[in-house]
N, C-alpha and C positions, 0 to 999 in steps of 0.2 A: 350791475347795480350791485351796492355794496347793502347789505341787510344788518342793520346794526338793532343788537340784542338789549333791551332794557331789563336790567337788573334790581328786584326789588331789594331791601334791605335785609329782609331774612333768607334773600340766596346765599348773600354774604357773611349776616350773624343769623343760623339760622335760632339758637337762642332769644334771640330779642324779637321784644314784639310792639308796634307801634297803635297807638291809639283803635285803628276801626279792627284790627284782626287780631288785639287782647280779650274781644268777647266767646268765650268758651260755650259749651252747651252746657243747655241745666240738666244738673243731673236731682229734680228733687223729687223724681218719680219712683230712681234708685232707691235712695237716702229713705223712702217715705218705706219702702220695704223689708227696712233692717232692723231686727230687733236693739232694743235699750244695750243689752250688754251681756257678751257667751258667758263670760265669767274665770275667763281662761288670761292668761298676762302676755302669750304672744296671738298674735295675732291670723288670721289667716283669710286667705280672700272674702270679702263681704261676710264675715263674721257678724258684725254686729257695726251699730253706730259709733259707740265705744269707741272702739279701736280707729274707725273710719277716721274722728275730731280728733283721737291721742286721747290716750287713757292718763288720770293727772298725773304730776310728779313728786316724790318724796321733795320736801323745802330743804333741806340739807343736800342731801344724792343727788340730785333730779333723775333717780331711777322712775319710771314707769311703776305707777302702783293698782292693784286692786283695789276697788272702792271697799271701804270700812265697812262694816257691819250696820253700825248707822246710817251710815249712805245708804247703802241697801234696802233698810229697813223704810228711810224718807220715800226711798223710789218706787216702793213696794204697795206703800200704801196712795204714791202720785200718780202711777200711770192706771187710772183708772178712766171709766166713761163717764159715771155720774162726775158733777160738782165736788170739790173739797176744799173745805176752809181749813185751813192749818195755823198754831197760835204753836211754835217750836222756839222753848228757851234754852240756849244752848250757852256752851263752854266756848271760851276765844278759841280762831285759831285751829278747830277741828274740820274744817271743810265743808259747813255745811253753805254758807253763799257758793261755794265753786257747784256742790252738786244741786243747790236750785236754778243756778245759771244752765247747767247739764239738762235738768229735770225742763226746763222752757224750753230750749231750744231744739228737744227731740221733741215735743207735744207741740212746736211749728211745722210740723210736718205731719199732726197726725187731729190731738184733740182742738188746736189752735189756730188751724190753717185757714188763712184767708184772715183772720180776724186781725182784734191789734190786743200787745202786751205791755203791761205798763210797770216801771220799775221804779221805784221811791227808792234812794238812799239816802235816810240825812237830809238833814236843813238846809247842806251846800250845794248846788250845783257841782261843784268839783268832787264832790266825794258819789254824786252818780255819775259820773263821766267815769269815773274809775271801776265801778260796777259794769260799766257800759264798755268798759275799753277792754277787758276781760273776757266778755261776751264777744267781743269781735277777734280777739285772736280765739276762741274757737271756734271760731269760722273757718281760720285760716286753714285747715286741710280739706276743705268743701266751700271757697269761695263762689266757687261757680254756679251756688245755690242763693247767691247771694244778689239783686239788682241793684242798691246802692247803699253805702255806710260811709259816704263825705263827711256827713253831718257829725259831727261826737255824741249827739243825744238822740240816734233814731239809725235805723235797721231795717233797711224794706228787701223782701226776701223776694225773688222769683213767683213765688206761689202765691202771693198778696199778702201776708202774714208781713206785719210791721212790728218792729219793738222798741216802743218811746222808752227816754229818759224823764221823769220829770224831778222838780224842785218839789219839794211837802208844802208847797203854797198852793192853797187850797183852790184859789180859783185856777187856776193851771189844771188840776184835777177835773173840777168837775164838769159836768156836759157830754164826756166822752161816751162815743157806742161802741156797738163792736167791740166790746173790751173783750176779753175772752181770759185773761188771766195779768194779776196785779199781789207784785212783791214789793213786799216793803221789809227792806233790809234795815238791820239796825231799829227795829220799830221801839226800841224803847228810851231811843239816844238824841230825839228832835231838840232841837236849842229854840222851845218855846213855854212859855208858861203853862200855857193849858194848850196840850197837844192832839186835845180830843177834836180838832175842827179835821183833821188829817184825817181820820174815821170818819168822821161825820161827812167829809167829802165822798170816801172812800164806797162805803155801805149801800147809798143808795145805785151806785153802778154793779155791785157785788149782785142786789139783788135781783136787777132789772135784767142785766146778760147774764144772770147764773156763772157769774168768772169765777174763775181758782182763784183762792188767796192765798196768799203766803205770809204772813208776817213772821219774821225770824228777827231775833236777837238775843243778844247779853242781858238779862235784864240790868237795871238801872236804876236801885231803889225804891220805897214806895209809894208809886204816883206815875200816874200818865196813863194813858190807853192801854198798854202792853201790860202794864201792871193789874188794869182793872178786869182785863181778860182772865188774865190766870186764875186769879181770887174769886171770880164771877160764875155764873151761870148760865153758859152760853151756847149755841151749836157748833162751836170753834172745838176741833182735834186737838187737843191737847199734848205736845209732845217733850221731853226735857231727854236733852244729851250732855251730861257733864263731862269735865276733861279726863275721864277713867274710859272712855269709850277710845280713846285717841291712844292711850299708853301700847306699847308693842308696836305700834305700825309710824306716827308720828315723833314721837319720843318716847323717853325710855320711863320707869317706874322711879328710878334715881333722878333723873332731869327732872322729875314733874314733880318727887318730894323736896328738891332744892325748890324751883320755882315758885312752892308753896310757903316758902317761909318770907316771901318779899312784903315789906310793907310799907312799899310805895304804892301801892293800889290796894284795891277790896280783891285780895285772893277767892273767898266768897262767893260774891258777885260776879267774878272775872272768868273764874275757873268750874265753883261747887253748884252757880244756875239760881243763887238765893236772893231774892230781895232782901236788902239789907235795908237801913234807915237809908243807907246813903253818904256819899262825902260831899257831895257839892248840889244840894238842894235844901235849901234853910227856908219854913214857910214858903215854897213855891218859886223863892227864886234860884234860876238857873245862872249857875257861874259857867264862863267861857270856857272853861275845861270840858264839860259836857256838848259844847258843839265843835270838838276837833273831829278833825276827819279820821274813819275808819280803814281799816286797813285791808282789803277786797284777798281772799284767802287763794292761793291759787293751786291747792292739792286737796 
């Protein structure tokens, strides 16, 4: 009798995975045991969460970087057990969006585990997709903790946590439950004459669920809820990080001195965190320039 051996695809091409065999063991519990960052540039086995997902890369050299001091400052203030509400007034391109996403990703295995996280970035859905795309990249090295990420605006983890990107439409925001955290990126740049509807939709969720809230933005004129929170008395922890925080890390003083001579942008707002009178807001009328897409920081 002739015995015929049946071969699997993996016997011939060991690195090739068909769909049923592509399921890997969930390592959520292993990730939960890791501290946020070990403080060193070189990784050791299971030294920290940041090395496990990959340290930030310098945008020019692509070399791995430690976290900058202002990023460390936000991490220390955010990784606490009690509710936090941040108003972060920042310079452009100093890695604040990046560090907020890393904080949220880490807390999905701790404080936010089993709950929902909302991410809102600007008025246009494709801007939120950019931010969600960056977050999905950061899950690349630990993708076996992800149950589903086929939707551009949704990441579902094996431990029950869901991260959802939403447009700034207040109706899309209202009524959500089990919200553990909300990130509103470029919070001063909604293309709305009256953007208070966004905060009006978010605040009841934050109060009811005791959610963490991150309002992060470069300023844009003396209008909108981001400016009103900045100047008013409230329970937000107000942080400000201008361009000087990235000198010696992202760019040199000479490069920044040259950048500050530009006349095509409002450098006081973009780099010095000042709420100036505004180039694109006259008597509450918002121009097309104010609804532009904002770059997701990747360092």
